[in-house]
C-alpha positions as CSV (number, residue, x, y, z in Angstrom):
1,M,0.0,0.0,0.0
2,T,1.3,3.4,-0.9
3,I,0.8,6.8,0.8
4,D,0.4,10.2,-1.0
5,I,2.8,12.6,0.7
6,K,2.1,16.3,1.1
7,S,4.7,18.8,2.3
8,N,3.3,18.8,6.0
9,D,3.8,14.9,6.0
10,W,7.4,14.8,4.6
11,Q,9.2,15.0,7.9
12,E,7.1,12.6,9.8
13,K,6.3,10.0,7.1
14,V,9.7,10.0,5.3
15,L,12.6,11.6,7.2
16,S,11.5,10.4,10.7
17,S,10.2,7.0,9.6
18,K,11.3,3.9,11.5
19,N,11.4,1.9,8.3
20,P,13.3,2.7,5.1
21,V,11.0,4.6,2.8
22,I,11.0,4.6,-1.0
23,V,9.5,7.7,-2.6
24,D,8.0,7.7,-6.1
25,F,8.3,11.2,-7.6
26,W,5.7,11.4,-10.4
27,A,3.3,13.7,-12.3
28,P,-0.1,12.9,-13.8
29,W,1.1,14.1,-17.4
30,C,4.1,11.6,-17.3
31,P,3.2,8.5,-19.3
32,W,6.2,6.5,-17.8
33,C,5.1,7.6,-14.3
34,M,1.6,6.3,-15.0
35,R,3.0,3.0,-16.2
36,L,5.2,2.6,-13.2
37,M,2.5,3.3,-10.6
38,P,0.8,-0.1,-10.7
39,V,4.2,-1.8,-10.6
40,F,5.2,0.4,-7.6
41,E,1.8,-0.5,-5.9
42,E,2.2,-4.2,-6.5
43,V,5.8,-4.3,-5.2
44,S,4.8,-2.2,-2.1
45,K,2.7,-5.3,-1.0
46,Q,5.8,-7.5,-1.0
47,Y,7.7,-5.2,1.4
48,E,4.7,-4.4,3.7
49,G,6.1,-3.9,7.2
50,R,9.6,-3.6,6.1
51,V,9.7,-0.7,3.7
52,T,7.2,2.2,3.5
53,F,6.2,3.2,-0.1
54,V,5.1,6.8,-0.7
55,K,4.3,8.9,-3.8
56,V,4.9,12.6,-4.3
57,N,3.1,14.4,-7.1
58,V,5.8,16.9,-8.2
59,E,3.2,19.3,-9.6
60,E,1.4,19.6,-6.3
61,Q,4.5,19.3,-4.1
62,E,7.1,21.5,-5.9
63,G,8.9,22.2,-2.7
64,I,9.6,18.6,-1.9
65,A,10.7,18.0,-5.5
66,Q,13.0,20.9,-5.5
67,A,14.5,20.1,-2.1
68,N,15.3,16.6,-3.4
69,G,16.8,17.8,-6.7
70,I,14.2,16.2,-8.9
71,S,14.7,17.3,-12.5
72,G,13.3,14.3,-14.3
73,I,10.6,11.8,-13.6
74,P,9.8,9.1,-12.8
75,I,12.5,8.7,-10.1
76,L,12.4,6.6,-7.0
77,K,14.5,7.6,-4.0
78,M,15.0,5.5,-0.9
79,F,15.5,7.2,2.6
80,C,16.6,5.6,5.8
81,D,17.1,7.5,9.0
82,G,16.4,10.7,7.2
83,R,19.1,10.4,4.5
84,N,18.9,9.4,0.9
85,I,20.5,6.0,0.4
86,G,19.8,5.4,-3.3
87,E,17.7,6.1,-6.3
88,L,16.2,4.4,-9.4
89,V,15.5,6.4,-12.5
90,G,12.8,5.7,-15.2
91,Y,10.2,3.1,-15.8
92,M,11.1,-0.5,-14.8
93,T,9.5,-3.9,-14.6
94,K,8.5,-5.5,-11.3
95,E,11.7,-7.6,-11.4
96,K,14.0,-4.6,-12.0
97,L,12.2,-2.6,-9.3
98,V,12.6,-5.5,-6.7
99,Q,16.3,-5.9,-7.8
100,G,16.8,-2.1,-7.3
101,I,15.2,-2.1,-3.9
102,E,17.2,-5.1,-2.7
103,S,20.4,-3.5,-3.9
104,M,19.6,-0.3,-2.1
105,L,18.7,-2.2,1.1
106,S,21.8,-4.3,1.0
107,G,23.9,-1.2,0.6
108,A,22.4,0.4,3.7
109,K,23.0,-2.2,6.3
110,D,24.3,0.3,8.7
111,C,21.2,2.4,8.4
112,L,19.0,-0.6,8.8
113,T,20.8,-1.8,11.9
114,Q,20.4,1.6,13.4
115,S,16.7,1.6,12.6
116,S,16.3,-1.9,14.2
117,A,18.1,-0.9,17.3
118,L,16.0,2.2,17.5
119,Q,12.8,0.1,17.2
120,K,14.0,-2.2,20.0
121,E,14.7,0.8,22.3
122,I,11.2,2.1,21.7
123,K,9.6,-1.2,22.5
124,T,11.4,-1.6,25.8
């Protein structure tokens, strides 16, 4: 399940998230964005509880797009502990998207370990 992000949600839902977050920067006039959307939604179900999937409409949320250096779409950026840990550019198949997410996650083990430790601290 994906979440639409507005500027007042960015800090809480993306930068302060306990889980890694993958953000789909898109626009309704972008045909490749529209083709990627159902793939993004489908893959989000595979990672439920481990990775949060959110969407940012760059036309409606220009400030978020500018702050993240978005100059072309579609682009997916992954955040963990408030920092950008990777990105995927352009349309991709479900298999390529899963490969890209796994690659970003494996390259961010330090971040994920910190997130897990933080979650344990909160529970105790």
